[in-house]
C-alpha positions in Angstrom: -31.4 26.3 56.6 -34.8 24.8 55.8 -37.3 26.3 53.3 -39.9 26.9 56.0 -37.2 28.7 57.9 -36.5 30.8 55.0 -40.1 31.9 54.4 -40.4 33.0 58.0 -37.3 35.2 57.7 -38.9 36.7 54.5 -42.0 37.4 55.9 -40.5 39.0 59.3 -38.3 41.2 57.1 -41.2 42.2 54.9 -43.0 43.4 58.2 -40.2 45.5 59.6 -38.2 46.7 56.4 -41.4 48.7 55.4 -40.5 51.3 52.8 -37.1 50.1 52.4 -38.3 46.9 50.5 -38.6 47.3 46.7 -41.4 46.0 44.6 -41.1 42.4 43.3 -38.8 41.7 40.5 -39.4 39.0 38.2 -35.9 37.7 36.9 -35.5 37.4 33.3 -33.3 33.8 33.6 -32.1 31.5 31.5 -30.4 27.8 32.0 -26.9 28.1 31.8 -25.8 24.6 32.7 -27.2 21.1 33.2 -25.5 18.3 35.2 -27.3 15.2 34.3 -27.2 12.0 36.8 -28.3 8.6 35.7 -31.7 9.2 37.5 -32.0 13.3 37.9 -30.4 16.5 36.7 -29.2 19.9 38.4 -29.9 22.8 36.8 -28.2 26.5 37.4 -30.4 29.4 36.1 -28.7 32.9 35.8 -30.3 36.0 36.0 -28.5 39.3 35.4 -30.1 42.1 37.6 -29.4 45.8 38.3 -29.8 46.4 42.0 -29.9 49.8 44.3 -29.1 49.9 47.8 -32.1 48.3 49.7 -33.9 45.0 50.0 -35.1 43.0 46.9 -37.4 40.3 46.3 -36.3 38.5 43.2 -38.7 35.8 41.9 -38.0 33.1 39.4 -41.4 32.0 38.3 -42.6 29.0 36.0 -40.0 26.6 37.4 -41.1 22.7 37.1 -43.2 20.9 39.6 -40.3 18.2 39.5 -38.2 20.5 41.1 -37.0 18.9 44.5 -37.4 21.5 47.3 -34.5 20.5 49.5 -31.9 20.8 46.5 -32.3 24.9 46.2 -29.3 26.6 46.3 -28.5 30.5 45.5 -25.0 31.8 44.9 -24.0 35.1 42.6 -21.2 37.8 42.0 -21.4 41.1 40.6 -20.4 44.7 41.3 -23.1 45.0 43.7 -22.6 44.1 47.2 -25.2 41.5 48.0 -26.3 39.5 51.0 -28.8 36.5 50.4 -31.3 36.7 53.2 -33.7 34.0 52.5 -35.5 31.7 49.9 -39.0 30.9 49.5 -40.7 28.2 47.2 -44.5 28.3 46.3 -46.8 26.8 43.9 -48.3 28.8 41.0 -51.0 28.1 38.5 -50.8 28.8 34.8 -53.5 28.6 32.3 -52.6 26.3 29.4 -52.7 28.9 26.8 -50.1 30.9 28.8 -47.6 28.0 29.1 -44.4 29.0 27.2 -44.2 25.9 25.0 -47.9 26.1 24.3 -47.7 29.8 23.6 -44.9 29.1 21.3 -46.6 26.4 19.3 -49.9 28.3 19.1 -47.9 31.2 17.3 -46.4 28.7 14.9 -49.8 27.5 14.3 -51.0 31.0 13.6 -48.5 32.0 11.3 -48.8 29.0 9.4 -52.3 29.3 8.9 -51.8 32.8 7.6 -49.4 31.4 5.1 -52.0 28.9 4.1 -54.7 31.6 3.7 -52.3 33.2 1.2 -51.5 30.4 -0.6 -55.4 29.5 -1.1 -55.8 33.3 -2.5 -52.9 32.7 -4.9 -54.5 29.5 -6.1 -57.8 31.4 -6.6 -56.0 34.1 -8.7 -54.5 31.5 -10.7 -57.8 29.6 -11.1 -59.4 33.2 -12.5 -56.4 33.8 -14.9 -57.0 30.2 -16.2 -60.7 31.0 -16.7 -59.8 33.9 -18.5 -57.5 32.3 -20.8 -59.8 29.7 -21.6 -62.7 32.4 -22.6 -60.2 34.0 -24.8 -59.4 30.8 -26.3 -63.0 29.8 -27.0 -63.9 33.3 -28.4 -60.8 33.0 -30.8 -62.1 29.3 -31.8 -65.4 30.9 -32.7 -64.0 33.7 -34.7 -61.7 31.7 -36.5 -64.3 29.1 -37.5 -66.4 32.2 -38.8 -63.6 33.2 -40.9 -63.0 29.9 -42.5 -66.7 29.9 -43.3 -66.3 33.1 -45.1 -63.1 32.0 -46.7 -60.9 34.8 -45.1 -58.9 32.8 -42.6 -56.1 34.7 -41.1 -53.7 32.0 -40.0 -50.8 34.0 -38.7 -52.8 35.7 -36.3 -54.4 32.5 -35.1 -51.0 31.0 -34.6 -49.9 33.9 -32.5 -52.9 33.8 -30.4 -52.7 30.2 -29.9 -49.2 30.2 -29.1 -49.7 33.1 -26.8 -52.8 31.4 -24.9 -50.9 28.2 -24.8 -47.9 29.6 -23.2 -49.7 31.5 -20.7 -52.1 28.6 -20.0 -49.3 26.3 -19.2 -47.6 28.9 -16.8 -50.8 29.3 -14.9 -51.5 25.6 -14.7 -47.9 24.9 -13.6 -48.0 27.7 -10.9 -51.3 26.5 -9.8 -49.8 22.9 -9.3 -46.8 24.1 -7.4 -49.2 26.2 -5.1 -51.5 23.2 -4.3 -48.5 21.2 -3.6 -47.0 23.9 -1.3 -50.8 23.9 0.4 -50.5 20.0 0.8 -47.1 20.3 2.7 -48.6 23.2 4.6 -51.5 21.3 5.7 -49.4 18.2 7.0 -47.3 20.5 8.8 -50.3 22.0 10.3 -51.6 18.7 11.4 -48.1 17.9 13.1 -48.1 20.9 15.0 -51.8 20.5 16.4 -51.0 16.8 17.3 -47.8 18.2 19.2 -50.0 21.0 20.8 -52.6 18.6 21.7 -50.0 16.4 23.4 -48.6 18.9 25.6 -51.6 20.9 26.3 -53.2 19.9 29.7 -57.0 19.9 29.9 -56.8 22.2 33.3 -54.6 24.8 34.5 -51.1 23.6 35.1 -49.0 24.1 38.1 -45.4 25.3 38.5 -43.2 26.3 41.2 -42.0 29.7 42.0 -39.1 30.7 44.0 -38.6 34.0 45.6 -35.1 35.2 46.7 -34.8 38.1 49.2 -31.5 39.9 49.2 -30.1 42.8 50.6 -27.8 45.3 48.7 -25.4 47.5 50.4 -24.0 48.7 47.2 -25.6 49.6 43.8 -24.5 47.9 40.8 -25.1 44.7 38.6 -25.4 41.3 40.0 -25.5 37.7 38.4 -27.7 35.7 40.7 -27.4 31.9 40.2 -30.4 29.5 41.1 -29.7 26.0 41.1 -32.1 23.2 41.8 -32.5 19.4 41.0 -35.2 17.9 39.1 -36.5 14.3 38.5 -37.6 12.7 35.6 -34.2 13.4 33.8 -31.5 10.8 33.1 -28.6 9.8 31.1 -27.0 6.5 30.0 -23.9 5.6 27.8 -24.3 4.3 24.2 -21.2 2.9 23.0 -20.3 2.2 18.9 -17.3 -0.7 18.5 -16.1 -1.0 15.2 -13.5 -3.8 14.5 -11.1 -3.3 12.2 -9.2 -6.4 12.0 -6.4 -5.2 9.3 -5.2 -2.4 11.7 -5.5 -4.5 15.0 -7.8 -1.5 16.5 -11.2 -0.9 17.3 -13.1 2.6 16.6 -14.5 3.5 19.8 -17.2 5.9 20.0 -19.1 6.9 23.1 -22.5 8.9 23.1 -24.9 9.8 26.1 -28.6 8.9 25.5 -30.1 11.7 27.5 -34.0 11.5 28.2 -35.8 14.2 30.2 -39.5 15.1 30.8 -38.8 17.6 33.7 -40.8 20.2 32.5 -38.7 22.7 31.2 -36.5 22.6 28.0 -32.7 22.8 28.2 -31.8 25.4 25.6 -28.2 26.1 24.6 -26.9 24.9 27.8 -23.7 23.5 29.0 -23.9 20.0 30.1 -22.1 17.6 32.5 -22.7 13.9 32.6 -22.3 12.7 35.8 -21.6 9.0 37.0 -22.8 9.8 40.7 -26.2 8.6 41.9 -27.6 11.2 44.2 -30.8 9.1 45.1 -28.5 6.3 46.5 -27.8 6.2 50.4 -24.2 7.5 51.1 -24.0 5.0 54.0 -22.9 1.5 53.9 -25.4 -1.3 54.7 -25.6 -2.5 58.2 -25.5 -6.3 59.1 -28.0 -7.6 61.3 -27.6 -10.8 63.7 -27.4 -14.1 61.8 -29.9 -16.3 64.1 -30.3 -20.0 64.0 -33.3 -21.7 65.4 -35.3 -24.8 65.1 -37.4 -24.7 62.2 -41.2 -24.7 63.4 -43.7 -25.1 60.5 -46.5 -22.4 60.4 -50.0 -23.0 59.4 -50.2 -22.8 55.8 -51.9 -19.8 54.7 -51.6 -17.1 52.0 -50.3 -13.7 52.9 -50.0 -10.7 51.1 -46.5 -9.1 51.0 -44.8 -6.3 49.1 -44.5 -7.6 45.4 -46.9 -10.6 45.5 -48.2 -13.7 47.5 -46.5 -16.1 49.4 -48.3 -19.5 50.2 -46.7 -21.7 52.6 -42.6 -21.9 53.1 -39.9 -23.0 50.9 -36.4 -23.4 52.1 -36.0 -23.3 56.1 -36.2 -20.4 58.3 -38.8 -17.6 56.9 -39.0 -14.3 59.0 -41.3 -11.6 58.7 -41.1 -9.8 55.2 -39.8 -6.2 55.8 -40.5 -3.4 53.7 -37.2 -2.1 52.5 -36.2 1.1 53.9 -36.3 4.0 51.4 -32.7 5.3 50.4 -31.8 8.6 52.3 -31.4 11.4 49.6 -28.0 12.9 49.5 -27.7 16.6 49.9 -26.9 18.3 46.6 -23.8 20.5 46.3 -23.0 22.8 43.4 -21.0 20.8 40.8 -17.8 22.6 39.3 -18.3 23.1 35.5 -15.4 22.1 33.1 -15.3 23.6 29.4 -14.4 19.9 28.0 -13.0 16.8 28.6 -13.3 14.3 31.7 -13.7 15.8 35.5 -13.4 14.0 38.5 -15.0 15.1 41.4 -14.2 12.9 44.5 -15.0 9.3 43.8 -17.1 10.2 41.0 -16.3 10.8 37.1 -18.0 13.3 35.1 -18.0 13.9 31.3 -18.2 17.3 30.0 -20.0 17.9 26.9 -18.1 20.1 24.4 -20.9 21.8 22.7 -23.9 23.4 24.4 -26.9 21.0 24.5 -30.6 21.5 23.2 -32.9 19.0 24.7 -36.5 19.4 24.9 -38.7 18.3 27.7 -40.4 15.6 25.5 -39.3 12.4 27.0 -37.8 11.1 23.7 -34.1 9.9 23.6 -31.6 12.5 22.3 -28.0 11.3 21.3 -25.1 13.4 22.3 -21.5 12.4 21.5 -19.0 12.3 24.1 -15.9 10.7 23.0 -14.3 8.8 20.1 -10.8 7.2 19.8 -9.0 3.9 18.6 -8.3 1.2 21.1 -5.4 -1.3 20.3 -6.5 -4.9 20.5 -5.6 -8.4 19.7 -7.9 -10.1 17.5 -8.4 -13.8 17.5 -11.2 -16.2 17.2 -13.0 -18.8 19.4 -15.4 -21.7 18.4 -17.3 -24.4 20.4 -18.1 -26.7 17.5 -20.0 -29.2 19.7 -22.7 -26.4 20.2 -22.3 -24.6 16.9 -20.2 -24.8 13.9 -19.0 -21.3 13.7 -16.0 -19.3 14.6 -16.6 -15.9 16.4 -14.5 -13.0 16.1 -12.8 -11.9 19.4 -11.2 -8.6 20.4 -9.1 -8.9 23.4 -8.3 -5.2 25.0 -7.2 -3.5 27.8 -9.0 -0.1 28.6 -6.5 2.3 28.1 -9.0 5.2 27.9 -8.5 7.9 30.7 -12.0 6.7 32.3 -13.8 3.4 33.0 -16.4 2.4 30.5 -19.7 2.3 32.3 -22.3 -0.3 31.8 -24.4 0.2 28.7 -25.5 -0.8 25.4 -22.9 -1.1 22.2 -23.8 -1.6 18.5 -21.0 -3.7 17.0 -19.7 -3.4 13.5 -17.1 -5.1 11.8 -15.5 -2.4 9.4 -19.1 -1.2 7.7 -21.0 -4.2 8.5 -23.4 -4.0 11.4 -23.4 -7.0 13.5 -25.6 -6.5 16.3 -25.9 -5.0 19.7 -24.6 -6.4 23.2 -24.3 -5.3 26.8 -21.0 -3.8 27.9 -20.4 -4.5 31.6 -18.6 -2.1 33.6 -14.7 -2.0 32.6 -12.4 -0.1 34.7 -9.4 1.9 33.4 -6.6 -0.7 32.6 -9.0 -3.4 33.1 -8.9 -6.3 30.4 -12.0 -7.3 28.6 -13.3 -9.4 25.6 -15.6 -8.1 23.0 -17.2 -10.6 20.4 -18.1 -9.3 16.8 -20.2 -12.5 15.7 -19.4 -15.0 13.3 -17.1 -15.1 10.6 -18.0 -17.6 7.7 -14.5 -17.4 6.3 -13.4 -19.6 9.1 -14.9 -22.9 8.4 -15.7 -25.3 11.4 -17.2 -28.8 11.4 -17.8 -31.2 14.3 -18.8 -34.8 13.3 -18.9 -38.1 15.0 -17.0 -40.5 13.1 -17.7 -43.7 15.3 -20.3 -45.1 17.6 -19.7 -48.8 18.5 -21.4 -50.7 21.0 -20.0 -54.1 22.4 -22.2 -56.6 24.4 -20.4 -58.3 27.4 -17.8 -60.8 26.5 -18.2 -64.3 27.9 -19.0 -64.3 31.7 -18.6 -60.4 31.3 -20.6 -58.0 33.3 -20.1 -54.8 31.5 -21.1 -53.4 28.1 -18.7 -50.7 26.3 -19.5 -48.0 23.7 -16.8 -46.6 21.5 -17.1 -42.9 20.4 -14.9 -40.9 18.1 -15.2 -37.3 16.9 -13.4 -35.2 14.3 -13.3 -31.3 14.3 -12.1 -29.6 11.3 -11.1 -26.0 11.3 -9.9 -24.3 7.9 -9.0 -20.8 7.1 -10.0 -19.3 4.1 -8.9 -15.9 4.7 -5.7 -14.0 3.2 -3.9 -13.9 6.5 -3.3 -16.5 9.3 -5.4 -16.4 12.1 -5.5 -17.6 16.0 -8.3 -19.6 16.9 -9.2 -21.2 20.3 -11.3 -24.2 20.1 -13.3 -25.5 23.1 -14.6 -29.3 23.3 -15.3 -31.6 26.4 -14.9 -35.3 27.3 -17.8 -37.1 29.4 -17.2 -37.1 33.3 -18.4 -40.1 35.5 -20.1 -39.4 38.4 -20.2 -43.1 39.3 -17.4 -45.6 39.9 -19.0 -48.1 37.9 -18.9 -46.1 34.7 -15.4 -45.7 33.4 -13.8 -43.7 30.7 -11.2 -45.7 28.8 -8.8 -45.8 25.8 -8.7 -41.8 25.6 -6.9 -40.6 22.6 -6.6 -37.0 21.6 -4.7 -35.5 18.8 -3.2 -33.1 18.9 -3.1 -32.8 22.8 -5.0 -30.0 24.4 -3.4 -27.1 25.8 -5.6 -27.3 28.8 -7.8 -29.8 30.1 -9.6 -30.0 33.4 -11.2 -32.4 35.8 -14.7 -31.3 34.5 -13.6 -32.8 31.2 -13.1 -29.6 29.5 -10.6 -29.3 26.7 -8.9 -26.2 25.1 -6.7 -25.9 22.0 -5.0 -22.8 20.6 -4.2 -23.1 16.9 -2.6 -20.9 14.5 -3.7 -21.3 10.8 -1.9 -19.9 7.6 -4.2 -18.6 4.8 -6.3 -21.7 3.3 -4.6 -24.1 5.8 -6.9 -26.8 7.3 -6.3 -28.7 10.8 -8.1 -31.6 12.1 -8.7 -32.4 16.0 -9.5 -36.4 16.7 -11.1 -37.5 20.0 -11.8 -41.0 20.7 -12.5 -43.0 24.0 -14.6 -46.1 25.5 -17.4 -45.9 27.7 -17.7 -48.9 30.0 -20.7 -49.7 32.1 -22.7 -52.3 33.8 -24.8 -54.6 31.8 -28.2 -53.4 31.3 -27.8 -49.9 32.8 -29.1 -46.9 31.3 -26.6 -44.1 31.1 -27.7 -40.8 31.2 -25.7 -38.2 28.9 -25.0 -40.4 25.7 
């Protein structure tokens, strides 16, 4: 039922129910659960209400403006027998000073300023004590001078007074220094709170949403009313940590959720479900349009503006009118079944139930929430392309044995405790194989060198020139255990029958060789072992020709 229809129902019931309608009740609600999608979130608010027989208008106020109207849903349970008659959505305006977050921050600032005033008072008292002790010290110094002049010094009395004043002055100065340091810390904290207040405090009254739910109770009792709605400006994305442990043939895998939300309300102590569904995407498959062929007729060259830029002239062949892409239809939101922990499959989508309740403020900042951590068995080896870089890269070949697919996301890579860098992980389905690279290993030495380049002119009556080339690849394992390494190299490939590759020698023979000239060796090296790959060939081509690629 549409919201407009609900509003009409409420208006009619208010008109005809008359005295049986109770006063408006503002529900004291809290967020019980949040389902976070890649581009939005669905909120469930709970309100525990005591209902008498009759009609009641229950109001949820100060809801965010990011609320999507069509997503509103109401449900509930309790000892009262209740029928939900209608829902109404309206806008309301709240002065900045009355906003919950603003009010809370202002109360913190007021309390801190009170503490600062007390600190200043304590400093003033200590300064008064210090002046008093110094006055006693001066008076005693004058008296001591007089006694010395009279030849009647009381040394023991002076010592007692001096020790007392010195001790007290030391205590006062130490206490004053402590209070001044405390005041500095309070001033820094005050500045931070004031900056935060200025950042969230708007310059004019703020708009919010108010949802009114008309219910009809046929039996007294308690009732838990749940209001569900979807908000924008909320999202989550996976963050991975992959730690290579070569000695154990495992990867320490950890998955976290990077949650960002600026929906307009804080999520405090709420259950969280991370969903892989995308409600904003169309639920229908694309439709093929006819593929039309026709003769190309050039159009007059003129600039025309299109969505996303300016096109001048034609490049390519057939050009049709540029159509504005159709906006994807919004999928209808349904209530999500919440799980206490683990992985939840709902239809074709996969959800992650966060084990602990979350605290995510509406500040637009990223918040990292742990999701899962496991060890994955892998096979470690190395791969090198010496022609391009004289380095061996550690590679982990794995099968996704996790009970869920790995979504596309960023991953931080470590080898034991050393941070290697970051990479982008593609979507990896359950049981799908994948490769992860953990950077260079300098304990595997690689060298690629050209050992020969000889150019031979044509012989007597000859028409062709020749270039003889030879290369050597050296691989050495400096680790304490044997390693497997894949070496990639290549041979030149002629695109002309007048250019020939002759006298080819490769030692050892590659495991793979294709028509594009790519070569592949798989070698096993014991600790400290060194191996060489030798490649030689001759390029023959017509005299005086310029050969691209050598």
